[in-house]
N, C-alpha and C positions, 0 to 999 in steps of 0.2 A: 332307393329310387322307387316312387310309387308304381303300382301295376298299371300298365297302359289300359286305356279305355277303348281302344280299337287296334286291330292288327291289319296292316296293309302289306300285300304281297305284290312284288313285281311278277310278271308272267313268264316270259321266255327265260329259261335258265334258272329260274327260282321256283315258282309253282310248277311249271312244266319244264322238265329236264330235257331240253331240246336243242341246246346250242349247236351240237354237232349235226343234228338233223337240219337246222337252219343253214349251217355252213354248206352242206351238200346241195341244198336247194339253190342257194346263192351261186355256188360254183357252177352248177349246171346252167343257170340263167345267164350269168355273166360270160361264160365261155362262148355261148351262142352269139354274143355281141362282140366277140374278139377281145375281151378284157378279162382274162382268167384271174381267179382269186385264189391265192394260197392260204393255207390254214393259218400261218403266222400273221398274214396280213389281216385276216378277219378278226382274230383275237387281239391283234396288236392295235388295230385302228377302228374297227367297225362295231364290234360286239357291244350291245347296249344302247346304240344310237337309235334315233327315230328311223322308221322305215324310209321316209323320203330322203333322209341324209345318207342312208346306206345305198339304196338303189340309185338315186339321183346323183349322189356324190361320186360313186364308183364309175357309173356309166356316162356321167356328164349330160344327163337328159332332164327335161322338165316338161310341164304341160301335159297334154293328152297322152303322149308316149309314156311318161313317167307313171301316170295313173293306170295305164294298161299293163305295164310291167309289174306294178305293185299288186294288181288284181291277179295276175298270173302267179306271182309268188305266193299270195294268200291261198289260191286254189291248190297249189302244189303242197302247201303245208297242211291244209285241212284234209287232203287226200291221205296223207301219211300219219297225221297225229290226231285226226278226228275221232279215233276210237278211245281216246283218253289214256292210252298206254304210257304216255310221257309223264303222267302224274303218278308217282309211286304210291304204294299202299301206305307208307310211312307218312307221306305228306298229306294224303287224304285223311288219315286219322288225326293228324295235327290240326288240319283245318276244321274238322268236326269238333275237336276239343275246344279250339279257340272260339268257334261260333256259339258254343254253349255258354261262353263267358262274356264275350264282347262282340260288337260288329266286326265283320271281316270284309275287307275290300281288296280289289285288284287295281293297281295303277300301272299301266303298261304303255309302251310305245307300239305294241301290236294293235291290230284292228279288231273291233268287236266281232267281225265275221269269222275270225280265227280263234278268238278267245272262247266265245260262248259254246261252240261245239265240243271243245276239249273239256271245259268245265262241266258241261252236261253229261258227257260220256263218263266222266270220272265220278258222277253222282254228287256234285258239289253245288249245283245251281241254287238250291234253296238255302244254302249256307252263306252265300255271298250277298252282302247288303248292297254293295255299290261296285260298279266297274267304271273306271275312267280309262278309256282307250284312246288310241290315236285319233279316232273320229271326233272326239270330244274337245280337243285342244288344238291350238295353233302352233305351239312350240313344244317339241318333244324333249326328252332327256338329252343332255344334262340340265335343261331348263326346269325349274321347279313347278311349272304351271300345272302339271297333272296332279301333283301332290297337293297343291294349294286348292285345286278344285275338289279333290276328295275330302279335304278338311272342311270345306264349305258345305258339301253335301251331307257330311256326317255331323256337322254342327259342333266340331271339336277344335280345341287349340292344338297346335303342333306338339307342344310339350306332353300332351296326353296320349300320343300315338307312337307306335313303333312300326318301322318299315323293314322288310326283308328285300335285299338286293344282291346281285351277283356280279355287277360291273362297276367300273369307275363312274360312268355316266349316270347310272342309277343312284349310286351313293351320293354323287354331287347334287342330283335333283332332290333327293330326300333331305339331305343335310341343309341345303340352301333354303328349303321350305321350313326348316327348324325341327324336323323330326329326329328322333333317335333312330339310328339305322344299324341293322345287323347285317353283315355280309356273309353270304354262303359260299364256301369254297367250292371249286369245281370248274369254274369258267376261267378265272384269272388267278395269277399268283398272289400270294399274301401281300407282298409289298404294294401291289396295285390296288389292293382293297383296304389299305391302311387308314384311309380317312373315315372308315366306319367306326362306330363305337365298340363293336365286338365282331369277331370272326368265329364262325361255327362250321363244323364239318357237314352238318345236315340239319334239315328241319324235321323234327319229330315231336311226339307228344311230350316227352320228358322236357324238351326245351320250352315248349309252350307252357307247360305246368310251372316251370321255374319263372318264366317271365310274368305270367298272369297271377302268380301268387306273391310276387315281390312287392 
């Protein structure tokens, strides 16, 4: 298989190892509205979905209230993750290596206001060619719109690009757009990641060297 001409990363749970942080934030928010969220419910039904689907779907709200709640959730996230600590040293090194070889992009259901501070604090801003965030699309994962937009911005065909994801929704989005998708273990069980072309335990330089040299 030819080496990819770009590497695309999902953000939450993939580039930023933060799914349990997100769970705690959602639990706090939802409990205040009388609809508590259990861990198994989050990972079984919500992880990987677009923000509107998670907050609006769980609480049954829309319109201005939904917008306000999403802003509150984003503020809570940036307060806890804005120092970049959720991006491990191994992932930072892998991104740096990849960016020396090909364009690197982020395709996420998270909003730009929460992605950019974490990326900046992790020292990766200058390495990221493109960010496609929730602000940029109408339909979040599992819809492929975000990946299709990234391909358009990069000027590449789907067959030339590899994506990293950690959830079923993300894998569905990437594969529906025609990308090769590698699933990262840690958020969901292997059988729920089976639609990806490959499963890996972690993202590191060795993995990126193998992919970009193939």
